[in-house]
N, C-alpha and C positions, 0 to 999 in steps of 0.2 A: 202315613206317619212321617212327620218332619224330622229333621236332623236332631233338634233338641229333644224331641219326644223319644227318639230311638236311643239317645244316650242317657235318658232320665234314670234308668236303673243302674247305669255305670257311674254316673256323676251324681250320686245320691247324698254327698256330704259337701259342706263348704270347701274342705281341703281338696277333694277330688275335682270340684269345679274350678278352683283356683289353679291347681296344678295343670289341669287340662288347658286352661286359657294360656298359661305360660308356655306350655308345650307347643300349642298351635302357633303362638306368636313367634317362638324361636325357630319354627319350621320354615319361615321365610314368606316371601311375597306370594308364592304359589298357593299358600294356604290362608290368605287374608279372609276369605268368606268364613272359613271355619274359626278363625281367630275372633271375628266379629261375633259369631253365634256363641262361642264359648265365653267370651267376656260378658255378653249380655246375660247369659245364663248365670254367671257368677254374680254380677252386679244386681241382678233382680232377686237374688236370694240372700241367705245369711252370709256374712263376711267371715272368712277363715281367720280365727283369732291369732294363731301363731304367726301369721304374715305381718302383724304389726306389734304384737305384744313383746315387750322386752327390748324394743329398739332404743337407741341412744341419741335421738334427735334433740336439739335444744335451740332455744331462741338466741338471738344475738346477745341478749343480756346474760346468757349463761344458764337461765332457768330451763329445766327440762320441759319438753312437750307434755301436755296432759294426755291422758288416754284418748280423749276425743280428737285431739290434734293428730295423734299417731294414726288413728283410724282414718281421719280425713286425708292425711298424707298418702296412706295406702290406697284408699279409694280413688284419689286423684291420679295416682300412678296408673291405676287400671283404666280410668277414663282417658288418660293420655295415650295409652297403648291402643285403646279402641279408636281414638281420633286418628291415630297414625294408620290404622287399618282402613278406616273409612276414606281417609285421604288417598290412600293407594288405590281404592276402588272408585276414585273421582266423585265420591259422595261428600262434597265439601260442606253442604248444609249440616249434615249429621256430625261431621268433624268439628264444625264451629260449635254446635251444641255441646259436644263432649268437652271441648277446651273451655267453654264458658263455665261448665260445671267444675272443672279443675280450679279455675280462678275463684269460684265461689267457695270451694272447699279450703283452698290454701292460697290466699291472695298475696302472700309474701314471696312467691317464687316467680321470678321474671321469665323463666323459660316458657311458662304457659301463655303469657302475654305475647311473647315473641312468636311462638308456634301459631297462635291465633292470627296474628298479623300476617304471617306467611300464607295462611289459608285464604285470608282476604285478598292477598296479592294473586294467588292462584285463581280466585274468582274474578280476577281483573277489577278489583275494587281497591286500587292503590291508595286513593284518597281516604277511604275508610280505614285502611291499615295505618296510614300516617296519623290520622286524627286519633285513632284508638291508642297508638303508642304514646302520642303526646299527652293524652288524658292521664297516663300513669304518672306524669310529673306531679300530680296533685296527691298522690298516695304517700303515706308515711314511709313506705319501704324505699321510695325513690331517693330520699335524702340519705347521704352517707351517715352511718351510725357507728358509734363507739361500741365495740363488741368485746366479749370475753371468751377466749378459746377454752375448750374443755379437753382434757382434764387439767391442763397445766395453769389455767386461769391467767394467761397472758392477755393484755388488752391490744386491740388493733382496730383500724377503721375499715368497715365493710362498705364498699361502694360498688359492689358487683351489680346490684339491681340498676343503679344509675348508669354505669358504664355499658351494660348489656343493652338497655333500652336505647340509649343515645346512639350506639353503634348501629342498631337496626333501623332507627329513624333515618339516620344518614343513608343507609343502604336503600331504604324504600324511596327516599327523595331522589337519589341518583337514578333508580329504576324509572321513576316517573319522568325525570328530565330526559332520559334516553327514549322515552315512549314505549317502555316495556309492555308487552302483551303476552300473557301466559297462553301457551299452546300445548295441550296434553299430547303425550307420545301416542303414536298409533300402536294399537295392540298387534303384536305379531301372532298370527295363528299358526300353531304347530304344523309343520310340513309345508308351509308357505314361505317363499323367499321374500325377504324385505326388498322394497324398491331401492335401487341405488342411483 
């Protein structure tokens, strides 16, 4: 009997699966494998309604998110946590898949594009990372937008997407210029002394 099967009777509701995933995630790096299994169990089942219902997210225009957008935001957050756990386990291909799913669900959040580019860099695919980030310049979110804050309805210019992307393009280009090559850390086995 595998890990998920052994927990099936305990994690029998969406709420329990979601809370278990959060618990494993907050437990830290030592529990990445459990985090991965718990998030997979949650994402492959019904989504916990109270995790997204009643949230107050809104678009730049001030219009509130639809229920579908709230669900997508919640699911993208779970895939992002799953990507982080995969990254920590050096399973970069699965991390890439998770972050692509985040972008598909909520394309207006620059963080997911940046995280994906950082995974490409860890795969020693700096040109792919740079090209990918530059491709976001064609997205509607890249252009600074006039926004309305909620609840006071003040107007402001939101250029966070643009500034974040440009900052990371610059960083990736600098890494390429320096000849950066990602080298994963060596795992220290408990009881073994690291080389000095």
